[in-house]
C-alpha positions as CSV (number, residue, x, y, z in Angstrom):
1,M,16.9,-13.1,-14.2
2,G,13.5,-14.1,-14.9
3,G,10.5,-14.9,-12.6
4,V,11.2,-12.3,-9.9
5,T,8.0,-11.5,-7.9
6,V,7.2,-9.0,-5.2
7,R,8.1,-11.6,-2.3
8,D,11.7,-11.6,-3.6
9,V,12.3,-7.9,-3.2
10,D,12.8,-6.1,0.2
11,A,9.5,-4.4,1.2
12,Q,10.9,-1.0,1.5
13,K,12.7,-1.0,-1.9
14,F,9.6,-2.1,-3.7
15,I,7.2,0.2,-2.0
16,N,9.4,3.1,-3.0
17,A,10.0,1.9,-6.7
18,Y,6.3,1.3,-7.0
19,A,5.2,4.7,-5.2
20,D,7.6,6.4,-8.0
21,F,6.2,4.4,-10.8
22,L,2.7,5.6,-9.7
23,K,3.8,9.0,-9.4
24,R,5.4,8.9,-12.7
25,Q,2.4,7.4,-14.1
26,G,0.2,10.3,-13.1
27,K,-2.9,8.2,-13.3
28,L,-3.7,7.5,-9.6
29,Q,-6.5,9.6,-8.3
30,I,-5.5,11.8,-5.3
31,P,-7.9,13.1,-2.8
32,G,-8.0,16.9,-2.0
33,W,-7.6,16.5,1.6
34,V,-4.2,14.8,1.4
35,D,-2.0,17.8,2.5
36,T,-4.0,18.4,5.7
37,V,-5.2,15.0,6.9
38,K,-3.7,12.9,9.7
39,T,-3.0,9.5,8.8
40,S,-4.0,8.2,12.4
41,H,-5.4,9.3,15.6
42,S,-2.2,8.8,17.1
43,N,-0.3,11.4,15.3
44,E,-0.1,14.8,16.0
45,L,0.9,16.3,12.4
46,P,0.0,15.3,8.9
47,P,2.6,13.6,6.9
48,Q,5.6,15.7,6.1
49,S,6.6,14.2,2.9
50,A,4.5,15.5,-0.2
51,D,4.2,11.9,-1.8
52,W,2.9,10.0,1.0
53,F,-0.3,9.1,-0.6
54,Y,1.7,7.4,-3.3
55,V,3.6,5.4,-0.8
56,R,0.6,4.5,1.1
57,A,-1.1,3.4,-2.3
58,A,2.0,1.3,-3.1
59,A,1.9,-0.6,0.6
60,V,-1.7,-1.2,0.2
61,A,-1.1,-2.7,-3.1
62,R,1.9,-4.8,-1.9
63,H,-0.2,-6.0,1.1
64,V,-3.0,-7.2,-0.9
65,Y,-0.4,-9.0,-3.5
66,L,0.6,-11.0,-0.5
67,R,-2.7,-12.0,0.7
68,K,-5.8,-13.6,-0.8
69,S,-7.9,-10.7,-0.1
70,V,-7.9,-7.7,2.3
71,G,-10.2,-5.3,3.7
72,V,-10.1,-1.6,5.2
73,G,-10.3,-3.1,8.5
74,R,-7.2,-5.2,8.1
75,L,-5.2,-2.3,6.7
76,R,-6.3,0.0,9.6
77,K,-4.7,-2.5,11.9
78,V,-1.5,-2.9,9.9
79,H,-0.9,0.8,9.5
80,G,-1.9,1.7,13.0
81,S,0.6,2.7,15.4
82,T,0.9,3.2,19.5
83,K,-0.5,6.3,20.7
84,N,1.6,8.3,23.5
85,R,-0.8,8.9,26.3
86,G,1.5,10.9,28.4
87,S,1.8,9.2,31.8
88,R,-0.6,6.5,31.2
89,P,0.4,3.4,29.2
90,S,0.6,3.5,25.4
91,H,-1.9,1.6,23.5
92,H,-2.4,0.6,19.7
93,V,-4.5,2.8,17.7
94,E,-5.8,1.8,14.2
95,A,-4.9,4.2,11.4
96,S,-7.6,6.2,9.5
97,G,-10.1,4.1,7.3
98,S,-10.6,6.8,4.8
99,V,-7.1,6.9,3.9
100,D,-6.7,3.5,3.3
101,R,-10.3,3.2,1.6
102,K,-9.4,5.8,-0.9
103,A,-6.2,4.3,-1.5
104,M,-7.9,1.1,-2.2
105,Q,-10.6,2.8,-4.5
106,A,-7.9,4.8,-6.6
107,L,-5.9,1.5,-7.0
108,E,-9.2,-0.2,-8.2
109,K,-9.8,2.4,-10.7
110,L,-6.5,1.9,-12.2
111,G,-7.3,-1.9,-12.5
112,I,-4.7,-3.3,-9.8
113,L,-7.4,-4.3,-7.4
114,E,-10.9,-5.8,-7.6
115,K,-13.8,-6.6,-5.1
116,A,-13.3,-10.1,-3.9
117,D,-16.6,-12.0,-3.9
118,E,-17.7,-13.4,-0.5
119,D,-18.4,-16.9,-1.8
120,E,-14.8,-17.4,-2.9
121,E,-12.5,-20.0,-1.2
122,G,-10.7,-18.1,1.7
123,A,-12.0,-14.8,0.8
124,G,-13.6,-14.3,4.1
125,K,-16.2,-11.5,4.1
126,G,-15.3,-9.7,0.9
127,G,-12.5,-7.0,0.9
128,R,-10.1,-6.5,-2.2
129,K,-8.1,-8.7,-4.2
130,I,-5.4,-8.2,-6.8
131,T,-6.1,-8.6,-10.7
132,Q,-4.2,-10.5,-13.1
133,S,-2.9,-7.4,-14.6
134,G,-2.3,-5.7,-11.2
135,M,-0.1,-8.8,-10.4
136,R,1.8,-8.3,-13.7
137,D,2.3,-4.8,-13.0
138,L,3.6,-5.3,-9.6
139,D,5.7,-8.2,-10.6
140,R,7.3,-6.0,-13.5
141,I,8.3,-3.2,-10.8
142,A,9.9,-5.8,-8.5
143,Q,12.0,-7.0,-11.4
144,T,13.1,-3.3,-12.2
145,A,13.8,-2.9,-8.3
146,I,15.9,-5.8,-8.4
147,E,18.0,-4.6,-11.3
148,G,18.4,-1.3,-9.9
149,E,19.6,-2.7,-6.7
150,E,22.1,-5.0,-8.7
151,E,23.3,-1.7,-10.5
152,E,24.1,-0.1,-7.1
153,D,26.1,-3.1,-5.8
154,D,28.3,-2.9,-9.0
155,E,29.2,0.7,-8.5
């Protein structure tokens, strides 16, 4: 089965597969504060999973793959959630910019993302875009995720 892209795979399955790949590869630069930081102002506790930064980096890579270019502000809005304000009405709160920025910088060091030029068509005010090699890597992971899904269906 050829020609599988990230768009053909369920988001959750792809993100988990790519996070596992990033963890196995061991090249993703992880900040020292990942075990204590909250990912949003709306959260009470830090993430309980030890591998949450790999999952966030995989989600960021997928998000940038599906769009021309993405900045930290857009990712903050996407990863944000509603804040429980007690008896007052809930409001949407953006996620931590530092977490998304560090995930983008780590992916940039791996060669998955690159800075988008402001004068490019449809690029907006900059941000980051996916590289050719990054696109190839993500499509390869999508292919393996589809194959793994088909094997589970056969059992």
